[in-house]
OpenMM code with the backbone's topology and positions (N, CA, C; nanometers):
from openmm import Vec3, app, unit

residues = "MET SER GLU PHE GLU TRP MET HIS ILE ILE TRP ALA PHE GLY VAL LEU LEU LEU VAL GLY GLY ALA LEU ALA ALA TYR GLN LEU SER TRP LYS LYS SER ILE LEU TYR ALA PHE ILE TRP GLY SER ILE PHE THR ALA VAL THR LEU PHE ILE ASN ALA VAL ASN VAL".split()
positions = [
    Vec3(-0.6438, 10.9929, -4.0282),
    Vec3(-0.5042, 10.9811, -3.9640),
    Vec3(-0.4050, 10.9188, -4.0775),
    Vec3(-0.2992, 10.9845, -4.0960),
    Vec3(-0.1991, 10.9304, -4.1821),
    Vec3(-0.1219, 10.8071, -4.1304),
    Vec3(-0.0630, 10.7422, -4.2059),
    Vec3(0.0218, 10.6327, -4.1454),
    Vec3(0.1288, 10.6676, -4.0618),
    Vec3(0.1870, 10.7901, -4.0687),
    Vec3(0.2889, 10.8277, -3.9927),
    Vec3(0.2576, 10.9274, -3.8769),
    Vec3(0.1283, 10.9456, -3.8664),
    Vec3(0.0812, 11.0489, -3.7607),
    Vec3(0.1132, 11.0017, -3.6201),
    Vec3(0.0954, 10.8768, -3.6055),
    Vec3(0.1365, 10.8122, -3.4745),
    Vec3(0.2795, 10.8430, -3.4272),
    Vec3(0.3684, 10.8476, -3.5349),
    Vec3(0.5131, 10.8829, -3.4975),
    Vec3(0.5326, 11.0117, -3.4496),
    Vec3(0.4552, 11.1216, -3.5054),
    Vec3(0.4602, 11.2335, -3.4486),
    Vec3(0.4185, 11.2565, -3.3054),
    Vec3(0.3155, 11.1731, -3.2774),
    Vec3(0.2527, 11.1702, -3.1319),
    Vec3(0.3559, 11.1092, -3.0369),
    Vec3(0.4269, 11.0094, -3.0731),
    Vec3(0.5425, 10.9499, -2.9979),
    Vec3(0.6389, 11.0532, -2.9973),
    Vec3(0.6873, 11.1130, -3.0975),
    Vec3(0.8058, 11.2138, -3.0848),
    Vec3(0.7662, 11.3275, -2.9822),
    Vec3(0.6421, 11.3695, -3.0110),
    Vec3(0.6036, 11.4846, -2.9132),
    Vec3(0.5986, 11.4409, -2.7681),
    Vec3(0.5528, 11.3205, -2.7470),
    Vec3(0.5631, 11.2597, -2.6092),
    Vec3(0.7052, 11.2393, -2.5596),
    Vec3(0.7935, 11.2224, -2.6394),
    Vec3(0.9302, 11.1782, -2.6046),
    Vec3(0.9935, 11.3307, -2.5801),
    Vec3(0.9570, 11.4175, -2.6566),
    Vec3(1.0161, 11.5559, -2.6280),
    Vec3(0.9624, 11.5985, -2.4952),
    Vec3(0.8507, 11.5849, -2.4708),
    Vec3(0.8159, 11.6406, -2.3397),
    Vec3(0.8538, 11.5563, -2.2291),
    Vec3(0.8980, 11.4334, -2.2301),
    Vec3(0.9702, 11.3660, -2.1381),
    Vec3(1.1214, 11.4155, -2.1116),
    Vec3(1.1811, 11.4425, -2.2300),
    Vec3(1.3080, 11.5103, -2.2051),
    Vec3(1.3085, 11.6363, -2.1540),
    Vec3(1.2021, 11.7161, -2.1916),
    Vec3(1.2096, 11.8537, -2.1246),
    Vec3(1.1912, 11.8475, -1.9679),
    Vec3(1.0791, 11.7508, -1.9299),
    Vec3(1.0493, 11.7327, -1.8035),
    Vec3(1.1577, 11.6715, -1.7240),
    Vec3(1.2528, 11.5709, -1.7762),
    Vec3(1.3512, 11.5386, -1.7216),
    Vec3(1.4639, 11.6364, -1.6776),
    Vec3(1.4737, 11.7367, -1.7853),
    Vec3(1.5771, 11.8337, -1.7883),
    Vec3(1.5301, 11.9337, -1.6677),
    Vec3(1.3971, 11.9695, -1.6661),
    Vec3(1.3565, 12.0519, -1.5560),
    Vec3(1.3694, 11.9911, -1.4109),
    Vec3(1.3280, 11.8663, -1.4092),
    Vec3(1.3538, 11.7950, -1.2691),
    Vec3(1.4896, 11.7987, -1.2292),
    Vec3(1.6013, 11.7915, -1.3282),
    Vec3(1.7371, 11.7725, -1.2859),
    Vec3(1.7780, 11.9101, -1.2351),
    Vec3(1.7271, 12.0167, -1.2763),
    Vec3(1.7605, 12.1551, -1.2118),
    Vec3(1.7091, 12.1785, -1.0809),
    Vec3(1.6133, 12.1032, -1.0359),
    Vec3(1.5242, 12.1208, -0.9033),
    Vec3(1.4856, 12.2626, -0.8844),
    Vec3(1.4186, 12.3192, -0.9884),
    Vec3(1.3599, 12.4381, -0.9736),
    Vec3(1.2236, 12.4517, -0.8953),
    Vec3(1.1808, 12.5600, -0.8666),
    Vec3(1.0576, 12.5834, -0.8030),
    Vec3(0.9480, 12.5480, -0.8891),
    Vec3(0.8301, 12.5209, -0.8241),
    Vec3(0.7188, 12.4844, -0.9258),
    Vec3(0.6854, 12.5907, -1.0219),
    Vec3(0.6890, 12.7237, -0.9587),
    Vec3(0.6442, 12.8351, -1.0516),
    Vec3(0.7361, 12.8465, -1.1696),
    Vec3(0.8745, 12.8297, -1.1397),
    Vec3(0.9606, 12.8439, -1.2527),
    Vec3(0.9594, 12.7321, -1.3428),
    Vec3(0.9344, 12.6037, -1.3013),
    Vec3(0.9298, 12.4944, -1.3695),
    Vec3(0.7984, 12.4886, -1.4680),
    Vec3(0.6887, 12.5487, -1.4194),
    Vec3(0.5551, 12.5631, -1.4948),
    Vec3(0.5885, 12.6632, -1.5985),
    Vec3(0.6529, 12.7828, -1.5680),
    Vec3(0.6735, 12.8896, -1.6688),
    Vec3(0.7683, 12.8192, -1.7754),
    Vec3(0.8618, 12.7399, -1.7468),
    Vec3(0.9669, 12.6920, -1.8467),
    Vec3(0.8843, 12.5885, -1.9302),
    Vec3(0.8049, 12.5207, -1.8696),
    Vec3(0.7104, 12.4222, -1.9383),
    Vec3(0.6193, 12.4821, -2.0489),
    Vec3(0.5773, 12.6043, -2.0042),
    Vec3(0.4890, 12.6658, -2.1142),
    Vec3(0.5593, 12.7370, -2.2151),
    Vec3(0.6955, 12.7775, -2.1920),
    Vec3(0.7834, 12.8327, -2.2827),
    Vec3(0.8201, 12.7234, -2.3909),
    Vec3(0.8625, 12.6168, -2.3346),
    Vec3(0.9033, 12.5081, -2.4241),
    Vec3(0.7698, 12.4530, -2.5126),
    Vec3(0.6663, 12.4537, -2.4411),
    Vec3(0.5388, 12.4052, -2.5234),
    Vec3(0.5172, 12.5114, -2.6365),
    Vec3(0.5227, 12.6264, -2.6065),
    Vec3(0.4866, 12.7364, -2.7029),
    Vec3(0.6001, 12.7208, -2.8244),
    Vec3(0.7181, 12.7086, -2.7731),
    Vec3(0.8165, 12.6890, -2.8976),
    Vec3(0.8009, 12.5688, -2.9809),
    Vec3(0.7530, 12.4580, -2.9208),
    Vec3(0.7401, 12.3385, -3.0029),
    Vec3(0.5999, 12.3548, -3.0699),
    Vec3(0.5192, 12.4124, -3.0266),
    Vec3(0.3781, 12.4200, -3.0843),
    Vec3(0.4052, 12.5423, -3.2121),
    Vec3(0.4600, 12.6277, -3.1950),
    Vec3(0.4898, 12.7347, -3.2958),
    Vec3(0.5970, 12.6714, -3.4122),
    Vec3(0.6883, 12.5897, -3.3739),
    Vec3(0.7579, 12.5121, -3.4749),
    Vec3(0.6749, 12.4129, -3.5490),
    Vec3(0.5854, 12.3405, -3.4789),
    Vec3(0.5010, 12.2497, -3.5466),
    Vec3(0.3981, 12.3134, -3.6477),
    Vec3(0.3420, 12.4220, -3.5910),
    Vec3(0.2431, 12.5080, -3.6820),
    Vec3(0.3197, 12.5534, -3.8056),
    Vec3(0.4364, 12.6007, -3.7901),
    Vec3(0.5093, 12.6632, -3.8912),
    Vec3(0.5382, 12.5545, -4.0039),
    Vec3(0.5764, 12.4371, -3.9508),
    Vec3(0.6023, 12.3239, -4.0433),
    Vec3(0.4936, 12.2770, -4.1298),
    Vec3(0.3817, 12.2591, -4.0569),
    Vec3(0.2616, 12.2338, -4.1033),
    Vec3(0.2077, 12.3299, -4.2124),
    Vec3(0.2330, 12.4674, -4.1882),
    Vec3(0.1727, 12.5533, -4.2822),
    Vec3(0.2809, 12.5539, -4.4043),
    Vec3(0.4043, 12.5473, -4.3918),
    Vec3(0.4952, 12.5255, -4.5063),
    Vec3(0.4664, 12.4117, -4.5873),
    Vec3(0.4275, 12.3048, -4.5350),
    Vec3(0.3995, 12.1703, -4.5922),
    Vec3(0.2707, 12.1794, -4.6853),
    Vec3(0.1885, 12.2719, -4.6589),
    Vec3(0.0683, 12.2733, -4.7303),
    Vec3(0.0830, 12.3135, -4.8624),
] * unit.nanometer
topology = app.Topology()
chain = topology.addChain("A")
for resn in residues:
    res = topology.addResidue(resn, chain)
    for name in ("N", "CA", "C"):
        topology.addAtom(name, app.Element.getBySymbol(name[0]), res)
């Protein structure tokens, strides 16, 4: 574990909180909220994997 890896974990948790708060503010149905959560999770995962691939 690198010295800055914990910062990435905190950043990812903060992003999830922001996305969750935004979804809760729209008061969407559970089905639509879960779908949007998967979409956002996929976007952030793809970006993270791309950045890690470029930095290698």
